[in-house]
C-alpha positions as CSV (number, residue, x, y, z in Angstrom):
1,M,43.0,57.8,-79.1
2,G,46.1,55.7,-78.9
3,Y,47.5,54.2,-75.7
4,S,51.1,53.7,-74.7
5,W,52.7,51.4,-72.1
6,Y,56.1,51.7,-70.4
7,Q,58.2,49.4,-68.3
8,D,60.9,51.1,-66.2
9,G,60.5,54.2,-68.5
10,H,61.0,52.2,-71.7
11,W,58.1,52.1,-74.3
12,I,56.5,48.8,-74.9
13,P,55.4,48.3,-78.6
14,G,51.7,48.4,-79.1
15,D,48.8,50.8,-78.7
16,Q,46.2,48.7,-76.9
17,Q,44.2,50.0,-73.9
18,R,44.9,46.8,-71.9
19,Y,48.4,45.3,-71.8
20,R,48.4,41.6,-71.3
21,I,51.4,39.4,-70.5
22,Q,50.7,35.8,-71.7
23,R,53.3,34.1,-69.6
24,V,54.9,36.0,-66.7
25,T,58.6,35.6,-66.0
26,V,61.0,37.3,-63.7
27,S,62.1,39.6,-66.5
28,D,58.6,41.2,-66.3
29,N,59.6,42.7,-63.0
30,G,59.5,46.6,-63.0
31,D,57.6,49.8,-62.7
32,Y,54.8,50.1,-65.3
33,Q,53.0,53.2,-66.6
34,C,50.3,53.9,-69.2
35,Q,49.6,57.0,-71.2
36,A,46.4,58.0,-73.2
37,G,47.3,60.1,-76.2
38,A,49.4,63.1,-75.3
39,N,48.2,63.2,-71.7
40,K,50.5,62.9,-68.7
41,R,51.7,59.4,-67.9
42,S,50.0,57.6,-65.0
43,D,51.5,56.9,-61.6
44,Q,53.9,54.0,-61.6
45,F,52.7,50.5,-60.8
46,K,55.3,48.1,-59.5
47,M,55.1,44.4,-60.5
48,D,57.2,42.0,-58.6
49,V,57.3,38.5,-60.1
50,R,58.4,35.8,-57.6
51,T,58.7,32.0,-57.7
52,G,57.6,29.7,-54.9
53,W,54.7,27.6,-53.7
54,L,53.1,30.4,-51.6
55,L,53.0,34.1,-52.1
56,L,51.6,36.9,-49.9
57,Q,50.3,39.4,-52.4
58,A,50.0,43.0,-51.3
59,P,49.7,46.3,-53.2
60,P,53.1,47.8,-54.2
61,Y,52.1,51.2,-52.7
62,V,49.8,51.7,-49.8
63,H,48.8,55.1,-48.6
64,E,46.7,56.5,-45.8
65,G,43.0,56.2,-46.6
66,D,43.5,53.2,-48.9
67,S,41.5,50.0,-48.5
68,L,44.1,47.3,-48.0
69,S,43.6,43.8,-49.3
70,L,46.0,40.9,-48.9
71,R,46.0,37.5,-50.7
72,C,47.6,34.3,-49.7
73,H,48.2,32.9,-53.2
74,S,49.3,29.4,-54.1
75,G,48.6,28.9,-57.8
76,S,45.1,27.6,-57.3
77,D,43.2,29.0,-54.3
78,N,41.2,25.8,-54.2
79,D,44.2,23.6,-53.2
80,G,44.6,25.1,-49.7
81,R,43.0,25.1,-46.3
82,N,43.4,26.5,-42.8
83,I,44.5,30.0,-43.9
84,A,45.6,32.4,-41.3
85,F,47.0,35.9,-41.4
86,Y,49.4,37.7,-39.0
87,K,50.8,41.2,-38.5
88,D,54.0,41.4,-36.7
89,N,53.5,37.8,-35.5
90,K,50.0,38.7,-34.0
91,T,47.0,37.0,-35.4
92,I,44.6,39.2,-37.4
93,Q,41.1,38.6,-36.2
94,L,39.3,39.3,-39.4
95,P,37.3,37.0,-41.6
96,V,39.1,35.5,-44.6
97,T,37.2,35.2,-47.9
98,G,38.8,32.5,-50.1
99,S,42.4,33.3,-49.8
100,A,41.9,37.1,-49.4
101,L,41.9,39.2,-46.3
102,Q,40.2,42.7,-46.4
103,V,42.0,44.8,-43.8
104,G,39.9,47.9,-44.7
105,I,40.8,51.6,-44.6
106,V,44.3,51.9,-43.2
107,N,46.6,54.6,-41.7
108,V,50.3,54.7,-41.1
109,K,49.9,52.5,-38.0
110,A,48.9,49.6,-40.3
111,S,52.6,49.4,-41.5
112,G,54.3,46.2,-40.5
113,T,55.3,42.7,-41.6
114,Y,52.4,40.6,-42.7
115,R,52.4,36.9,-42.9
116,C,50.1,34.2,-44.1
117,E,50.0,30.5,-43.4
118,K,48.2,27.9,-45.6
119,E,48.0,24.2,-45.8
120,I,48.7,23.1,-49.4
121,Y,48.0,19.7,-50.9
122,S,50.9,18.0,-52.7
123,H,51.7,14.4,-53.7
124,Y,52.7,13.7,-50.1
125,G,49.5,15.2,-48.6
126,Y,48.9,18.5,-46.9
127,R,51.8,20.6,-45.6
128,M,51.9,24.0,-43.9
129,L,53.6,26.8,-45.9
130,T,54.1,30.4,-44.9
131,A,54.9,33.6,-46.8
132,S,55.5,37.1,-45.6
133,E,55.6,40.6,-47.0
134,P,56.5,44.0,-45.5
135,V,53.8,46.6,-46.0
136,A,54.6,50.3,-45.5
137,V,51.6,52.6,-45.3
138,S,52.9,56.0,-46.6
139,E,51.5,59.4,-45.7
140,L,49.1,60.5,-48.4
141,F,50.0,64.1,-47.6
142,S,52.1,65.7,-45.0
143,A,50.7,67.4,-41.9
144,P,49.7,71.0,-43.0
145,Q,51.6,74.1,-41.9
146,L,50.2,77.6,-41.8
147,R,52.2,80.3,-43.6
148,V,51.4,84.0,-43.6
149,T,52.5,86.5,-46.2
150,S,54.1,88.6,-43.5
151,Y,54.4,88.3,-39.7
152,S,54.1,92.1,-39.4
153,I,50.6,93.0,-40.6
154,T,49.0,96.4,-40.0
155,E,45.4,97.4,-40.3
156,G,44.4,97.8,-43.9
157,D,47.1,95.5,-45.2
158,H,46.3,92.5,-47.5
159,M,46.8,89.3,-45.6
160,T,47.1,85.8,-47.2
161,I,47.3,82.6,-45.1
162,T,48.4,79.5,-46.9
163,C,47.7,75.9,-45.7
164,D,50.8,74.2,-46.9
165,T,51.0,70.5,-47.5
166,K,52.6,68.1,-50.0
167,L,51.1,65.0,-51.6
168,S,52.9,61.7,-52.0
169,P,54.7,61.5,-55.4
170,H,52.6,58.4,-56.2
171,R,49.3,60.3,-55.5
172,E,50.0,63.7,-56.9
173,T,46.6,63.8,-58.7
174,T,44.6,63.3,-55.4
175,E,42.1,66.1,-54.8
176,L,42.5,67.8,-51.5
177,Q,40.1,70.2,-49.7
178,F,41.1,72.9,-47.2
179,V,39.3,74.7,-44.4
180,F,40.5,77.6,-42.1
181,Y,39.7,78.4,-38.5
182,R,40.2,81.5,-36.3
183,N,39.9,80.9,-32.5
184,G,38.2,77.6,-33.3
185,H,35.5,79.2,-35.6
186,N,35.3,78.5,-39.3
187,V,36.3,81.5,-41.4
188,Q,36.5,79.7,-44.8
189,G,34.7,76.4,-45.4
190,F,36.1,73.4,-47.3
191,S,37.2,74.3,-50.8
192,L,39.9,73.4,-53.3
193,S,41.9,76.6,-52.4
194,N,44.7,76.2,-49.9
195,Q,44.7,80.0,-49.3
196,Y,42.5,82.3,-47.1
197,G,42.8,85.9,-48.1
198,V,41.7,89.1,-46.2
199,P,41.8,92.1,-48.6
200,S,41.9,94.6,-45.8
201,A,43.0,93.2,-42.4
202,Q,41.3,94.7,-39.3
203,L,42.1,94.3,-35.6
204,E,39.4,91.7,-35.2
205,D,41.2,89.5,-37.7
206,S,43.9,88.9,-35.0
207,G,43.7,85.5,-33.4
208,N,44.8,81.9,-33.3
209,Y,44.6,80.3,-36.8
210,T,44.5,76.7,-37.8
211,C,43.8,74.9,-41.1
212,E,42.6,71.4,-41.9
213,V,43.2,69.3,-45.0
214,Q,41.2,66.3,-46.1
215,T,40.5,64.0,-49.1
216,S,37.2,64.5,-50.9
217,T,35.8,61.5,-49.1
218,G,37.1,62.6,-45.7
219,S,39.0,59.3,-45.3
220,V,42.2,61.2,-44.4
221,R,42.0,64.4,-42.5
222,K,44.9,66.4,-40.8
223,R,45.0,69.7,-38.9
224,S,47.9,72.1,-38.6
225,S,49.3,73.4,-35.4
226,E,48.0,76.7,-34.1
227,E,49.5,80.0,-35.3
228,H,48.9,83.3,-33.6
229,I,48.5,86.3,-36.0
230,H,48.5,89.8,-34.5
231,I,47.2,92.7,-36.6
232,Q,48.9,96.0,-35.5
233,E,46.9,99.2,-35.1
234,L,47.5,101.7,-37.9
235,F,46.2,104.6,-35.7
236,P,44.1,104.7,-32.4
237,Y,40.5,105.9,-32.2
238,P,40.5,109.7,-32.5
239,L,39.7,112.1,-29.7
240,I,37.8,115.4,-30.0
241,K,39.7,118.3,-28.5
242,V,38.4,121.9,-28.2
243,S,40.6,125.0,-28.1
244,S,38.9,126.2,-24.9
245,D,36.8,124.5,-22.2
246,Q,34.4,127.4,-22.4
247,V,33.4,129.1,-25.6
248,T,31.3,132.3,-25.7
249,E,29.3,133.7,-28.5
250,G,31.6,135.4,-30.9
251,D,34.7,133.5,-29.8
252,H,37.0,131.7,-32.3
253,M,36.5,128.0,-31.8
254,T,38.9,125.3,-33.1
255,I,38.0,121.6,-32.8
256,T,40.9,119.0,-33.3
257,C,40.5,115.4,-34.3
258,D,43.4,114.0,-32.5
259,T,45.1,110.6,-33.4
260,K,48.6,109.3,-34.0
261,L,50.0,107.0,-36.7
262,S,51.9,103.8,-36.0
263,L,55.7,104.4,-35.9
264,H,56.1,102.1,-38.9
265,R,53.5,103.9,-41.0
266,E,54.2,107.6,-40.2
267,T,54.0,108.6,-43.8
268,T,50.5,107.2,-44.3
269,E,48.1,109.9,-45.5
270,L,45.0,110.3,-43.3
271,Q,41.7,112.1,-44.1
272,F,39.4,113.8,-41.5
273,V,35.7,114.6,-41.4
274,F,33.6,116.4,-38.7
275,Y,30.0,116.0,-37.7
276,R,27.6,118.0,-35.5
277,N,24.5,116.1,-34.3
278,G,25.2,113.5,-37.0
279,H,25.4,116.1,-39.9
280,N,28.6,116.7,-41.8
281,V,30.0,120.2,-41.1
282,Q,33.4,119.6,-42.8
283,G,33.9,116.9,-45.4
284,F,37.0,114.7,-45.7
285,S,40.2,116.6,-46.0
286,L,43.8,116.4,-44.9
287,S,43.2,118.9,-42.1
288,N,42.5,117.4,-38.6
289,Q,41.0,120.7,-37.5
290,Y,37.6,122.3,-37.8
291,G,37.5,126.1,-37.2
292,V,34.7,128.4,-36.5
293,P,35.9,132.1,-36.7
294,S,32.9,133.5,-34.7
295,A,31.0,130.8,-32.7
296,Q,27.2,131.2,-32.6
297,L,24.6,129.5,-30.4
298,E,23.6,127.2,-33.2
299,D,27.2,125.9,-33.2
300,S,26.4,124.1,-30.0
301,G,25.8,120.3,-30.3
302,N,27.2,116.9,-30.1
303,Y,30.4,116.7,-32.2
304,T,32.2,113.6,-33.6
305,C,35.0,113.2,-36.1
306,E,36.1,110.4,-38.3
307,V,39.6,109.4,-39.6
308,Q,40.3,107.2,-42.6
309,T,43.0,106.1,-45.1
310,P,42.5,107.5,-48.7
311,T,41.1,104.1,-49.8
312,G,38.8,103.8,-46.8
313,S,40.4,100.5,-45.8
314,V,40.7,101.7,-42.2
315,R,38.1,104.0,-40.8
316,K,37.6,105.1,-37.1
317,R,35.1,107.5,-35.4
318,S,35.6,109.3,-32.1
319,N,33.3,109.3,-29.2
320,M,30.6,112.1,-29.0
321,T,31.6,115.3,-27.3
322,H,29.0,118.0,-26.4
323,I,30.0,121.6,-26.9
324,Q,27.9,124.4,-25.5
325,I,28.3,127.9,-26.8
326,Q,27.6,130.4,-24.1
327,G,25.5,133.4,-25.1
328,Q,26.6,136.9,-24.0
329,H,23.2,137.8,-22.6
330,E,23.5,134.9,-20.2
331,Y,26.1,136.9,-18.3
332,L,24.0,140.2,-17.9
333,P,22.0,139.2,-14.8
334,L,25.3,138.2,-13.1
335,L,27.0,141.3,-14.3
336,N,24.2,143.6,-13.1
337,F,24.1,141.8,-9.7
338,T,27.8,142.2,-9.4
339,R,27.5,145.9,-10.2
340,L,24.7,146.3,-7.6
341,I,26.8,144.7,-4.9
342,L,29.8,146.8,-5.8
343,S,27.7,150.0,-5.8
344,F,26.2,149.1,-2.4
345,F,29.6,148.6,-0.9
346,L,30.9,151.8,-2.4
347,F,28.0,153.8,-1.2
348,T,28.3,152.3,2.3
349,W,32.0,153.0,2.4
350,T,31.5,156.6,1.3
351,V,28.8,157.3,3.9
352,C,30.9,155.8,6.7
353,L,33.9,157.8,5.7
354,L,31.9,161.0,5.6
355,F,30.4,160.4,9.0
356,Y,33.8,159.6,10.5
357,H,35.2,162.9,9.2
358,M,32.3,165.0,10.5
359,K,32.4,163.5,13.9
360,H,36.1,163.9,14.5
361,R,36.8,167.3,12.9
362,K,39.7,169.1,14.5
363,T,40.5,172.8,14.5
364,Y,43.7,174.6,15.4
365,S,43.8,177.7,17.6
366,K,45.8,180.7,16.4
367,G,48.4,179.9,19.1
368,G,48.9,176.4,17.6
369,K,46.7,174.7,20.2
370,I,44.3,171.9,18.9
371,Q,40.7,172.5,19.8
372,D,38.0,169.9,19.5
373,I,34.8,171.4,18.3
374,T,32.6,168.4,18.6
């Protein structure tokens, strides 16, 4: 496999894996890249050649999560003493190894102007020199934002939530991991996918969502702001309605499975099924009614109905309703008793009327005079 090197986008002759500059000059300043075969070019590496007795060497690009190392360089590190490092004119209280300072893992707050002081020996003895360098710690990736396929989601819809962030151009190959939460509870653990999908959204999928992004080592971790997602009801839970509050043996009985579609989805097709005591009495159909032409005692029981979309993505069942078919013989004792009472009153009324007429009979004399014969 051949290797290629570039300075400021221009190819450098040669195919070696390591590029060595024998004697560095200011003309070697620039942005360097390497390429292995036909693969993508590497990120740019900036080389800044300077002249002077003392240099503060810092990485050209520093990002969140990087381990920052600074070097107070003076040709030969053995010719100096009393090295001190400062950030924004405040002493850095960290141990110095040789001429190097290991700052450690940094975040954007580590940005600032760094300075080092060093006593360097010359022909005239030791003298104190100083060098400074601005260090800007860049965001490795932006704070994530939640994006939803649509902010109007109805039961049964496909819902996709995206955890949107952007890597720094200098670290585009960094691997990121994503996790999603609803109401503070994990709904999808850390993975390489920045999307959380719900094939058929339900009411319980409503809630306050957040996502979190981190590097594979967890050195940089950021959470999005909270986003409320409300799943709209496609139709409410159905109610069982009966054609009459009292059904007698032989009556026509109609049971309705009553529900109403959302205004935005009024053309959605619904299917209905009916159960008595848990057993199917009418399979799924487009009719929301179950009819019994001539109700019998065995039609009594606990009725429920169920409504669903054709795909079954949304399915709801009614509460149980007890229906009791009244038998005709159940009314005979009451009917006979009623007849007996009516007969008694009719008989009593007849006897009283007869007695009254017999007691008060009147007769008329031939001359037109009324004569009481009692």
